[in-house]
PDB file as gemmi writes it, atoms N, CA and C in Angstrom:
CRYST1    1.000    1.000    1.000  90.00  90.00  90.00 P 1                      
ATOM      1  N   MET A   1      85.006 -49.605  -7.693  1.00  0.00           N  
ATOM      2  CA  MET A   1      85.599 -49.318  -6.728  1.00  0.00           C  
ATOM      3  C   MET A   1      86.669 -47.928  -6.871  1.00  0.00           C  
ATOM      4  N   ALA A   2      86.674 -46.990  -5.815  1.00  0.00           N  
ATOM      5  CA  ALA A   2      87.481 -45.581  -5.756  1.00  0.00           C  
ATOM      6  C   ALA A   2      88.837 -46.388  -5.386  1.00  0.00           C  
ATOM      7  N   SER A   3      89.686 -45.109  -5.888  1.00  0.00           N  
ATOM      8  CA  SER A   3      91.109 -45.733  -4.818  1.00  0.00           C  
ATOM      9  C   SER A   3      91.282 -44.907  -3.350  1.00  0.00           C  
ATOM     10  N   SER A   4      91.835 -45.541  -2.628  1.00  0.00           N  
ATOM     11  CA  SER A   4      91.789 -44.703  -1.313  1.00  0.00           C  
ATOM     12  C   SER A   4      93.164 -43.765  -1.107  1.00  0.00           C  
ATOM     13  N   LYS A   5      92.816 -42.570  -0.393  1.00  0.00           N  
ATOM     14  CA  LYS A   5      93.759 -41.783  -0.169  1.00  0.00           C  
ATOM     15  C   LYS A   5      94.959 -42.097   0.435  1.00  0.00           C  
ATOM     16  N   GLN A   6      95.133 -43.099   1.218  1.00  0.00           N  
ATOM     17  CA  GLN A   6      96.295 -43.732   1.823  1.00  0.00           C  
ATOM     18  C   GLN A   6      97.157 -44.259   0.609  1.00  0.00           C  
ATOM     19  N   TYR A   7      96.725 -45.123  -0.486  1.00  0.00           N  
ATOM     20  CA  TYR A   7      97.537 -45.454  -1.868  1.00  0.00           C  
ATOM     21  C   TYR A   7      97.893 -44.353  -2.469  1.00  0.00           C  
ATOM     22  N   LEU A   8      97.245 -43.164  -2.607  1.00  0.00           N  
ATOM     23  CA  LEU A   8      97.511 -41.843  -3.173  1.00  0.00           C  
ATOM     24  C   LEU A   8      99.016 -41.689  -2.432  1.00  0.00           C  
ATOM     25  N   GLU A   9      98.596 -41.763  -1.271  1.00  0.00           N  
ATOM     26  CA  GLU A   9      99.753 -40.680  -0.356  1.00  0.00           C  
ATOM     27  C   GLU A   9     100.942 -41.785  -0.371  1.00  0.00           C  
ATOM     28  N   PHE A  10     100.988 -43.000  -0.580  1.00  0.00           N  
ATOM     29  CA  PHE A  10     102.005 -43.944  -0.843  1.00  0.00           C  
ATOM     30  C   PHE A  10     102.774 -44.015  -2.342  1.00  0.00           C  
ATOM     31  N   VAL A  11     101.961 -43.821  -3.050  1.00  0.00           N  
ATOM     32  CA  VAL A  11     102.469 -43.502  -4.630  1.00  0.00           C  
ATOM     33  C   VAL A  11     103.292 -42.324  -4.475  1.00  0.00           C  
ATOM     34  N   LEU A  12     102.828 -40.932  -3.850  1.00  0.00           N  
ATOM     35  CA  LEU A  12     103.288 -39.825  -4.029  1.00  0.00           C  
ATOM     36  C   LEU A  12     104.624 -40.064  -3.215  1.00  0.00           C  
ATOM     37  N   GLU A  13     104.700 -40.709  -2.172  1.00  0.00           N  
ATOM     38  CA  GLU A  13     106.079 -40.598  -1.038  1.00  0.00           C  
ATOM     39  C   GLU A  13     107.037 -41.448  -2.158  1.00  0.00           C  
ATOM     40  N   GLN A  14     106.360 -42.537  -2.540  1.00  0.00           N  
ATOM     41  CA  GLN A  14     107.229 -43.355  -3.723  1.00  0.00           C  
ATOM     42  C   GLN A  14     108.044 -42.575  -4.776  1.00  0.00           C  
ATOM     43  N   LEU A  15     107.341 -41.536  -5.152  1.00  0.00           N  
ATOM     44  CA  LEU A  15     107.648 -40.390  -6.703  1.00  0.00           C  
ATOM     45  C   LEU A  15     108.468 -39.120  -5.935  1.00  0.00           C  
ATOM     46  N   SER A  16     108.498 -38.943  -4.459  1.00  0.00           N  
ATOM     47  CA  SER A  16     109.550 -37.909  -4.045  1.00  0.00           C  
ATOM     48  C   SER A  16     110.692 -37.477  -4.292  1.00  0.00           C  
ATOM     49  N   ASN A  17     111.630 -38.539  -5.065  1.00  0.00           N  
ATOM     50  CA  ASN A  17     112.457 -38.160  -5.591  1.00  0.00           C  
ATOM     51  C   ASN A  17     112.373 -37.532  -6.829  1.00  0.00           C  
ATOM     52  N   LEU A  18     111.387 -37.111  -7.345  1.00  0.00           N  
ATOM     53  CA  LEU A  18     110.969 -36.248  -8.817  1.00  0.00           C  
ATOM     54  C   LEU A  18     110.778 -34.769  -8.054  1.00  0.00           C  
ATOM     55  N   LYS A  19     110.971 -33.967  -8.926  1.00  0.00           N  
ATOM     56  CA  LYS A  19     110.389 -32.500  -8.867  1.00  0.00           C  
ATOM     57  C   LYS A  19     109.160 -32.458  -9.806  1.00  0.00           C  
ATOM     58  N   ASP A  20     108.222 -31.415  -9.302  1.00  0.00           N  
ATOM     59  CA  ASP A  20     106.853 -31.264  -9.956  1.00  0.00           C  
ATOM     60  C   ASP A  20     105.933 -32.643 -10.258  1.00  0.00           C  
ATOM     61  N   ILE A  21     106.005 -32.911  -9.150  1.00  0.00           N  
ATOM     62  CA  ILE A  21     104.930 -34.338  -9.263  1.00  0.00           C  
ATOM     63  C   ILE A  21     103.397 -33.650  -8.661  1.00  0.00           C  
ATOM     64  N   SER A  22     102.341 -33.977  -9.378  1.00  0.00           N  
ATOM     65  CA  SER A  22     101.209 -33.439  -8.982  1.00  0.00           C  
ATOM     66  C   SER A  22      99.868 -34.331  -9.301  1.00  0.00           C  
ATOM     67  N   TYR A  23      98.985 -34.103  -8.949  1.00  0.00           N  
ATOM     68  CA  TYR A  23      97.512 -34.985  -8.880  1.00  0.00           C  
ATOM     69  C   TYR A  23      96.480 -34.264  -9.071  1.00  0.00           C  
ATOM     70  N   ARG A  24      95.510 -34.772  -9.810  1.00  0.00           N  
ATOM     71  CA  ARG A  24      94.221 -34.377  -9.912  1.00  0.00           C  
ATOM     72  C   ARG A  24      93.288 -35.782  -9.418  1.00  0.00           C  
ATOM     73  N   ALA A  25      92.250 -35.537  -8.500  1.00  0.00           N  
ATOM     74  CA  ALA A  25      91.106 -36.318  -8.563  1.00  0.00           C  
ATOM     75  C   ALA A  25      90.107 -36.046  -9.424  1.00  0.00           C  
ATOM     76  N   MET A  26      89.783 -37.400  -9.719  1.00  0.00           N  
ATOM     77  CA  MET A  26      88.818 -37.386 -10.814  1.00  0.00           C  
ATOM     78  C   MET A  26      87.845 -38.887 -10.858  1.00  0.00           C  
ATOM     79  N   MET A  27      86.448 -38.750 -10.158  1.00  0.00           N  
ATOM     80  CA  MET A  27      85.508 -39.878 -10.165  1.00  0.00           C  
ATOM     81  C   MET A  27      86.256 -40.867  -9.037  1.00  0.00           C  
ATOM     82  N   GLY A  28      86.923 -40.201  -8.353  1.00  0.00           N  
ATOM     83  CA  GLY A  28      87.318 -41.479  -7.138  1.00  0.00           C  
ATOM     84  C   GLY A  28      88.706 -42.104  -7.702  1.00  0.00           C  
ATOM     85  N   GLU A  29      89.302 -41.434  -8.536  1.00  0.00           N  
ATOM     86  CA  GLU A  29      90.641 -41.831  -9.176  1.00  0.00           C  
ATOM     87  C   GLU A  29      91.523 -40.775  -8.997  1.00  0.00           C  
ATOM     88  N   TYR A  30      92.876 -40.925  -9.028  1.00  0.00           N  
ATOM     89  CA  TYR A  30      93.509 -40.138  -9.426  1.00  0.00           C  
ATOM     90  C   TYR A  30      94.370 -39.686 -10.597  1.00  0.00           C  
ATOM     91  N   ILE A  31      94.730 -38.739 -11.519  1.00  0.00           N  
ATOM     92  CA  ILE A  31      95.719 -38.608 -12.293  1.00  0.00           C  
ATOM     93  C   ILE A  31      96.679 -38.174 -11.828  1.00  0.00           C  
ATOM     94  N   ILE A  32      97.847 -38.941 -12.425  1.00  0.00           N  
ATOM     95  CA  ILE A  32      99.279 -38.204 -11.900  1.00  0.00           C  
ATOM     96  C   ILE A  32     100.254 -37.667 -13.090  1.00  0.00           C  
ATOM     97  N   TYR A  33     100.509 -36.452 -12.578  1.00  0.00           N  
ATOM     98  CA  TYR A  33     101.177 -35.572 -13.638  1.00  0.00           C  
ATOM     99  C   TYR A  33     102.665 -35.393 -13.352  1.00  0.00           C  
ATOM    100  N   TYR A  34     103.485 -35.547 -14.350  1.00  0.00           N  
ATOM    101  CA  TYR A  34     105.136 -35.137 -14.003  1.00  0.00           C  
ATOM    102  C   TYR A  34     105.571 -33.937 -14.765  1.00  0.00           C  
ATOM    103  N   GLN A  35     105.987 -32.975 -14.382  1.00  0.00           N  
ATOM    104  CA  GLN A  35     106.119 -31.656 -15.344  1.00  0.00           C  
ATOM    105  C   GLN A  35     105.232 -30.980 -16.166  1.00  0.00           C  
ATOM    106  N   GLY A  36     103.946 -31.508 -15.663  1.00  0.00           N  
ATOM    107  CA  GLY A  36     102.555 -30.829 -16.223  1.00  0.00           C  
ATOM    108  C   GLY A  36     102.353 -31.898 -17.427  1.00  0.00           C  
ATOM    109  N   LYS A  37     102.707 -32.770 -17.344  1.00  0.00           N  
ATOM    110  CA  LYS A  37     102.435 -34.042 -18.247  1.00  0.00           C  
ATOM    111  C   LYS A  37     101.966 -35.065 -18.054  1.00  0.00           C  
ATOM    112  N   ILE A  38     100.579 -35.386 -18.631  1.00  0.00           N  
ATOM    113  CA  ILE A  38      99.903 -36.980 -17.547  1.00  0.00           C  
ATOM    114  C   ILE A  38     100.692 -38.078 -18.034  1.00  0.00           C  
ATOM    115  N   VAL A  39     101.233 -39.027 -16.659  1.00  0.00           N  
ATOM    116  CA  VAL A  39     102.084 -40.147 -16.679  1.00  0.00           C  
ATOM    117  C   VAL A  39     101.246 -41.394 -16.706  1.00  0.00           C  
ATOM    118  N   GLY A  40     100.218 -41.078 -15.856  1.00  0.00           N  
ATOM    119  CA  GLY A  40      99.183 -42.506 -15.860  1.00  0.00           C  
ATOM    120  C   GLY A  40      98.239 -42.163 -14.312  1.00  0.00           C  
ATOM    121  N   GLY A  41      98.020 -42.863 -13.862  1.00  0.00           N  
ATOM    122  CA  GLY A  41      97.220 -42.681 -12.730  1.00  0.00           C  
ATOM    123  C   GLY A  41      96.851 -43.830 -11.826  1.00  0.00           C  
ATOM    124  N   ILE A  42      96.134 -43.647 -10.492  1.00  0.00           N  
ATOM    125  CA  ILE A  42      95.759 -44.442  -9.684  1.00  0.00           C  
ATOM    126  C   ILE A  42      94.574 -44.954  -9.903  1.00  0.00           C  
ATOM    127  N   TYR A  43      94.151 -46.072 -10.083  1.00  0.00           N  
ATOM    128  CA  TYR A  43      92.557 -46.605 -10.494  1.00  0.00           C  
ATOM    129  C   TYR A  43      92.579 -48.187  -9.562  1.00  0.00           C  
ATOM    130  N   ASP A  44      91.575 -47.999  -8.992  1.00  0.00           N  
ATOM    131  CA  ASP A  44      90.983 -49.194  -8.168  1.00  0.00           C  
ATOM    132  C   ASP A  44      92.662 -49.417  -7.105  1.00  0.00           C  
ATOM    133  N   ASP A  45      92.962 -48.290  -6.846  1.00  0.00           N  
ATOM    134  CA  ASP A  45      94.358 -48.706  -6.156  1.00  0.00           C  
ATOM    135  C   ASP A  45      95.383 -49.533  -6.504  1.00  0.00           C  
ATOM    136  N   ARG A  46      95.381 -49.083  -7.882  1.00  0.00           N  
ATOM    137  CA  ARG A  46      96.466 -49.717  -8.527  1.00  0.00           C  
ATOM    138  C   ARG A  46      97.171 -48.537  -9.646  1.00  0.00           C  
ATOM    139  N   PHE A  47      98.657 -48.574  -9.635  1.00  0.00           N  
ATOM    140  CA  PHE A  47      99.246 -47.796  -9.933  1.00  0.00           C  
ATOM    141  C   PHE A  47      99.754 -48.039 -11.657  1.00  0.00           C  
ATOM    142  N   LEU A  48      99.003 -47.536 -12.741  1.00  0.00           N  
ATOM    143  CA  LEU A  48      99.357 -47.625 -14.037  1.00  0.00           C  
ATOM    144  C   LEU A  48     100.110 -46.392 -14.440  1.00  0.00           C  
ATOM    145  N   VAL A  49     100.577 -46.370 -15.578  1.00  0.00           N  
ATOM    146  CA  VAL A  49     101.517 -45.481 -16.332  1.00  0.00           C  
ATOM    147  C   VAL A  49     101.184 -45.921 -17.760  1.00  0.00           C  
ATOM    148  N   LYS A  50     101.409 -44.867 -18.697  1.00  0.00           N  
ATOM    149  CA  LYS A  50     100.856 -44.762 -19.932  1.00  0.00           C  
ATOM    150  C   LYS A  50     101.830 -45.547 -20.824  1.00  0.00           C  
ATOM    151  N   PRO A  51     101.589 -46.539 -21.720  1.00  0.00           N  
ATOM    152  CA  PRO A  51     102.501 -47.174 -22.525  1.00  0.00           C  
ATOM    153  C   PRO A  51     103.054 -46.790 -23.555  1.00  0.00           C  
ATOM    154  N   THR A  52     104.099 -45.888 -23.087  1.00  0.00           N  
ATOM    155  CA  THR A  52     105.130 -45.593 -23.877  1.00  0.00           C  
ATOM    156  C   THR A  52     106.048 -46.277 -24.411  1.00  0.00           C  
ATOM    157  N   LYS A  53     107.057 -45.990 -25.180  1.00  0.00           N  
ATOM    158  CA  LYS A  53     108.236 -46.894 -25.674  1.00  0.00           C  
ATOM    159  C   LYS A  53     109.321 -47.378 -24.594  1.00  0.00           C  
ATOM    160  N   SER A  54     109.524 -46.533 -24.055  1.00  0.00           N  
ATOM    161  CA  SER A  54     110.620 -46.701 -22.788  1.00  0.00           C  
ATOM    162  C   SER A  54     109.947 -47.152 -21.629  1.00  0.00           C  
ATOM    163  N   ALA A  55     108.634 -47.021 -21.666  1.00  0.00           N  
ATOM    164  CA  ALA A  55     107.962 -48.010 -20.266  1.00  0.00           C  
ATOM    165  C   ALA A  55     107.829 -49.208 -20.542  1.00  0.00           C  
ATOM    166  N   ILE A  56     107.199 -49.719 -21.994  1.00  0.00           N  
ATOM    167  CA  ILE A  56     107.501 -50.693 -22.124  1.00  0.00           C  
ATOM    168  C   ILE A  56     108.791 -51.762 -22.338  1.00  0.00           C  
ATOM    169  N   SER A  57     110.088 -50.604 -22.362  1.00  0.00           N  
ATOM    170  CA  SER A  57     111.537 -51.378 -22.300  1.00  0.00           C  
ATOM    171  C   SER A  57     111.886 -51.604 -21.190  1.00  0.00           C  
ATOM    172  N   MET A  58     111.330 -50.618 -20.354  1.00  0.00           N  
ATOM    173  CA  MET A  58     111.591 -50.729 -18.774  1.00  0.00           C  
ATOM    174  C   MET A  58     111.111 -51.921 -18.024  1.00  0.00           C  
ATOM    175  N   MET A  59     109.801 -51.739 -18.725  1.00  0.00           N  
ATOM    176  CA  MET A  59     109.107 -53.103 -17.878  1.00  0.00           C  
ATOM    177  C   MET A  59     108.355 -54.150 -18.632  1.00  0.00           C  
ATOM    178  N   PRO A  60     109.523 -54.908 -19.416  1.00  0.00           N  
ATOM    179  CA  PRO A  60     108.971 -55.531 -20.575  1.00  0.00           C  
ATOM    180  C   PRO A  60     107.572 -56.728 -20.183  1.00  0.00           C  
ATOM    181  N   ASN A  61     107.609 -57.065 -18.804  1.00  0.00           N  
ATOM    182  CA  ASN A  61     106.794 -58.170 -18.403  1.00  0.00           C  
ATOM    183  C   ASN A  61     105.613 -57.454 -17.453  1.00  0.00           C  
ATOM    184  N   ALA A  62     105.656 -55.924 -17.718  1.00  0.00           N  
ATOM    185  CA  ALA A  62     104.419 -55.541 -17.009  1.00  0.00           C  
ATOM    186  C   ALA A  62     103.069 -56.035 -17.384  1.00  0.00           C  
ATOM    187  N   THR A  63     101.989 -56.092 -16.479  1.00  0.00           N  
ATOM    188  CA  THR A  63     100.816 -56.668 -17.146  1.00  0.00           C  
ATOM    189  C   THR A  63      99.845 -55.353 -17.354  1.00  0.00           C  
ATOM    190  N   VAL A  64      99.388 -55.503 -19.001  1.00  0.00           N  
ATOM    191  CA  VAL A  64      98.351 -54.443 -19.498  1.00  0.00           C  
ATOM    192  C   VAL A  64      97.167 -54.636 -18.988  1.00  0.00           C  
ATOM    193  N   GLU A  65      96.755 -53.379 -18.345  1.00  0.00           N  
ATOM    194  CA  GLU A  65      95.449 -53.591 -17.651  1.00  0.00           C  
ATOM    195  C   GLU A  65      94.666 -52.368 -17.940  1.00  0.00           C  
ATOM    196  N   LEU A  66      93.387 -52.425 -18.080  1.00  0.00           N  
ATOM    197  CA  LEU A  66      92.152 -51.219 -18.254  1.00  0.00           C  
ATOM    198  C   LEU A  66      92.242 -50.458 -17.399  1.00  0.00           C  
ATOM    199  N   PRO A  67      92.188 -49.269 -17.095  1.00  0.00           N  
ATOM    200  CA  PRO A  67      92.048 -48.581 -15.717  1.00  0.00           C  
ATOM    201  C   PRO A  67      90.191 -48.518 -15.409  1.00  0.00           C  
ATOM    202  N   TYR A  68      89.488 -48.233 -16.550  1.00  0.00           N  
ATOM    203  CA  TYR A  68      88.137 -48.337 -16.207  1.00  0.00           C  
ATOM    204  C   TYR A  68      87.619 -48.801 -17.739  1.00  0.00           C  
ATOM    205  N   LYS A  69      86.602 -49.177 -17.619  1.00  0.00           N  
ATOM    206  CA  LYS A  69      85.912 -49.686 -18.563  1.00  0.00           C  
ATOM    207  C   LYS A  69      85.709 -48.545 -19.836  1.00  0.00           C  
ATOM    208  N   GLY A  70      86.093 -49.016 -21.324  1.00  0.00           N  
ATOM    209  CA  GLY A  70      86.187 -48.601 -22.132  1.00  0.00           C  
ATOM    210  C   GLY A  70      87.682 -47.245 -22.357  1.00  0.00           C  
ATOM    211  N   ALA A  71      88.527 -47.641 -21.685  1.00  0.00           N  
ATOM    212  CA  ALA A  71      89.687 -46.728 -21.359  1.00  0.00           C  
ATOM    213  C   ALA A  71      90.825 -47.182 -22.293  1.00  0.00           C  
ATOM    214  N   LYS A  72      91.883 -46.531 -22.504  1.00  0.00           N  
ATOM    215  CA  LYS A  72      92.910 -47.362 -23.367  1.00  0.00           C  
ATOM    216  C   LYS A  72      93.889 -48.110 -22.283  1.00  0.00           C  
ATOM    217  N   GLU A  73      94.376 -48.950 -22.970  1.00  0.00           N  
ATOM    218  CA  GLU A  73      95.503 -50.081 -22.017  1.00  0.00           C  
ATOM    219  C   GLU A  73      96.374 -49.199 -21.391  1.00  0.00           C  
ATOM    220  N   MET A  74      96.981 -49.543 -20.078  1.00  0.00           N  
ATOM    221  CA  MET A  74      98.067 -48.898 -19.501  1.00  0.00           C  
ATOM    222  C   MET A  74      98.939 -50.538 -18.983  1.00  0.00           C  
ATOM    223  N   LEU A  75      99.974 -49.956 -18.515  1.00  0.00           N  
ATOM    224  CA  LEU A  75     100.785 -50.675 -17.839  1.00  0.00           C  
ATOM    225  C   LEU A  75     100.829 -50.668 -16.240  1.00  0.00           C  
ATOM    226  N   LEU A  76     100.609 -51.898 -15.447  1.00  0.00           N  
ATOM    227  CA  LEU A  76     100.847 -51.632 -14.468  1.00  0.00           C  
ATOM    228  C   LEU A  76     101.956 -51.756 -13.694  1.00  0.00           C  
ATOM    229  N   VAL A  77     102.774 -50.722 -12.835  1.00  0.00           N  
ATOM    230  CA  VAL A  77     103.785 -50.798 -12.295  1.00  0.00           C  
ATOM    231  C   VAL A  77     103.867 -51.841 -10.962  1.00  0.00           C  
ATOM    232  N   ASP A  78     104.738 -52.672 -11.553  1.00  0.00           N  
ATOM    233  CA  ASP A  78     105.067 -53.520 -10.278  1.00  0.00           C  
ATOM    234  C   ASP A  78     106.001 -53.430  -9.223  1.00  0.00           C  
ATOM    235  N   GLU A  79     107.079 -52.470  -9.821  1.00  0.00           N  
ATOM    236  CA  GLU A  79     108.315 -51.920  -8.688  1.00  0.00           C  
ATOM    237  C   GLU A  79     107.797 -50.799  -8.071  1.00  0.00           C  
ATOM    238  N   ILE A  80     106.629 -50.754  -7.282  1.00  0.00           N  
ATOM    239  CA  ILE A  80     106.222 -49.355  -6.672  1.00  0.00           C  
ATOM    240  C   ILE A  80     107.097 -49.443  -5.352  1.00  0.00           C  
ATOM    241  N   ASP A  81     107.808 -50.186  -4.831  1.00  0.00           N  
ATOM    242  CA  ASP A  81     108.657 -50.088  -3.807  1.00  0.00           C  
ATOM    243  C   ASP A  81     109.978 -49.613  -3.986  1.00  0.00           C  
ATOM    244  N   ASN A  82     110.387 -49.356  -5.310  1.00  0.00           N  
ATOM    245  CA  ASN A  82     111.646 -48.850  -5.741  1.00  0.00           C  
ATOM    246  C   ASN A  82     111.692 -47.327  -6.512  1.00  0.00           C  
ATOM    247  N   LYS A  83     111.845 -46.568  -5.326  1.00  0.00           N  
ATOM    248  CA  LYS A  83     111.790 -45.121  -6.238  1.00  0.00           C  
ATOM    249  C   LYS A  83     112.766 -44.476  -6.745  1.00  0.00           C  
ATOM    250  N   GLU A  84     114.030 -45.507  -6.673  1.00  0.00           N  
ATOM    251  CA  GLU A  84     115.055 -45.170  -7.581  1.00  0.00           C  
ATOM    252  C   GLU A  84     114.464 -45.638  -9.388  1.00  0.00           C  
ATOM    253  N   PHE A  85     113.792 -46.420  -9.459  1.00  0.00           N  
ATOM    254  CA  PHE A  85     113.352 -47.065 -10.857  1.00  0.00           C  
ATOM    255  C   PHE A  85     112.423 -46.442 -11.241  1.00  0.00           C  
ATOM    256  N   LEU A  86     111.298 -45.676  -9.974  1.00  0.00           N  
ATOM    257  CA  LEU A  86     110.247 -45.071 -10.646  1.00  0.00           C  
ATOM    258  C   LEU A  86     110.924 -43.639 -11.279  1.00  0.00           C  
ATOM    259  N   ALA A  87     112.013 -42.954 -10.357  1.00  0.00           N  
ATOM    260  CA  ALA A  87     112.169 -41.743 -10.820  1.00  0.00           C  
ATOM    261  C   ALA A  87     112.867 -42.007 -12.315  1.00  0.00           C  
ATOM    262  N   GLU A  88     113.772 -43.087 -12.432  1.00  0.00           N  
ATOM    263  CA  GLU A  88     114.376 -43.342 -14.070  1.00  0.00           C  
ATOM    264  C   GLU A  88     113.005 -43.508 -14.937  1.00  0.00           C  
ATOM    265  N   LEU A  89     112.209 -44.073 -14.702  1.00  0.00           N  
ATOM    266  CA  LEU A  89     110.870 -44.488 -15.328  1.00  0.00           C  
ATOM    267  C   LEU A  89     109.917 -43.445 -15.986  1.00  0.00           C  
ATOM    268  N   PHE A  90     109.972 -42.418 -15.291  1.00  0.00           N  
ATOM    269  CA  PHE A  90     109.237 -41.067 -15.502  1.00  0.00           C  
ATOM    270  C   PHE A  90     110.275 -40.217 -16.329  1.00  0.00           C  
ATOM    271  N   ASN A  91     111.449 -40.211 -15.677  1.00  0.00           N  
ATOM    272  CA  ASN A  91     112.247 -39.343 -16.718  1.00  0.00           C  
ATOM    273  C   ASN A  91     112.586 -40.035 -18.349  1.00  0.00           C  
ATOM    274  N   ALA A  92     112.495 -41.259 -18.146  1.00  0.00           N  
ATOM    275  CA  ALA A  92     112.434 -42.043 -19.495  1.00  0.00           C  
ATOM    276  C   ALA A  92     111.216 -41.832 -20.156  1.00  0.00           C  
ATOM    277  N   MET A  93     110.145 -41.807 -19.918  1.00  0.00           N  
ATOM    278  CA  MET A  93     108.560 -41.379 -20.625  1.00  0.00           C  
ATOM    279  C   MET A  93     108.425 -40.452 -20.803  1.00  0.00           C  
ATOM    280  N   TYR A  94     109.344 -39.009 -19.935  1.00  0.00           N  
ATOM    281  CA  TYR A  94     108.781 -37.805 -19.863  1.00  0.00           C  
ATOM    282  C   TYR A  94     108.687 -37.161 -21.731  1.00  0.00           C  
ATOM    283  N   ASN A  95     109.756 -37.331 -22.419  1.00  0.00           N  
ATOM    284  CA  ASN A  95     109.483 -36.879 -23.887  1.00  0.00           C  
ATOM    285  C   ASN A  95     108.540 -37.583 -24.677  1.00  0.00           C  
ATOM    286  N   GLU A  96     109.013 -38.653 -24.398  1.00  0.00           N  
ATOM    287  CA  GLU A  96     107.591 -39.551 -25.417  1.00  0.00           C  
ATOM    288  C   GLU A  96     105.984 -38.907 -24.940  1.00  0.00           C  
ATOM    289  N   LEU A  97     105.688 -38.416 -23.682  1.00  0.00           N  
ATOM    290  CA  LEU A  97     104.445 -38.001 -23.551  1.00  0.00           C  
ATOM    291  C   LEU A  97     103.798 -36.524 -24.195  1.00  0.00           C  
ATOM    292  N   PRO A  98     102.665 -36.414 -24.852  1.00  0.00           N  
ATOM    293  CA  PRO A  98     102.295 -35.525 -25.297  1.00  0.00           C  
ATOM    294  C   PRO A  98     101.954 -34.388 -24.241  1.00  0.00           C  
ATOM    295  N   ALA A  99     102.485 -33.133 -25.010  1.00  0.00           N  
ATOM    296  CA  ALA A  99     102.338 -31.904 -24.369  1.00  0.00           C  
ATOM    297  C   ALA A  99     100.612 -31.700 -23.693  1.00  0.00           C  
ATOM    298  N   PRO A 100     100.398 -31.121 -22.690  1.00  0.00           N  
ATOM    299  CA  PRO A 100      99.423 -30.812 -22.126  1.00  0.00           C  
ATOM    300  C   PRO A 100      98.619 -29.996 -22.851  1.00  0.00           C  
ATOM    301  N   LYS A 101      96.936 -30.466 -23.220  1.00  0.00           N  
ATOM    302  CA  LYS A 101      96.334 -29.388 -24.181  1.00  0.00           C  
ATOM    303  C   LYS A 101      96.133 -28.079 -23.527  1.00  0.00           C  
ATOM    304  N   ARG A 102      95.982 -27.233 -24.293  1.00  0.00           N  
ATOM    305  CA  ARG A 102      95.589 -25.747 -23.633  1.00  0.00           C  
ATOM    306  C   ARG A 102      94.234 -25.609 -23.535  1.00  0.00           C  
ATOM    307  N   LYS A 103      93.715 -24.980 -22.487  1.00  0.00           N  
ATOM    308  CA  LYS A 103      92.475 -24.575 -22.194  1.00  0.00           C  
ATOM    309  C   LYS A 103      92.042 -23.466 -23.222  1.00  0.00           C  
ATOM    310  N   LYS A 104      90.892 -23.394 -23.564  1.00  0.00           N  
ATOM    311  CA  LYS A 104      90.233 -22.502 -24.745  1.00  0.00           C  
ATOM    312  C   LYS A 104      89.904 -21.328 -23.510  1.00  0.00           C  
TER     313      LYS A 104                                                      
END                                                                             
């Protein structure tokens, strides 16, 4: 099942307190970038983020889910309605995320 454009728009609105948020459509789902780094994505209308140390500490009871078969586990963001929390989460995660890979 692919994610809806409406859910993507909702998530982007919730992230509107942050600068330099972007996304890329990929096989019916959406990869979410913050300042050029992949933070997570929208999979089957679920907002998932990478399980960095700060994300785990900020969401200790988060459900661990697979975005798709064969993928690495990610954390389900429950506080999707809290813009301030999402901004704090992304800022805390940023330094723990790998730098984007350079294209050859």
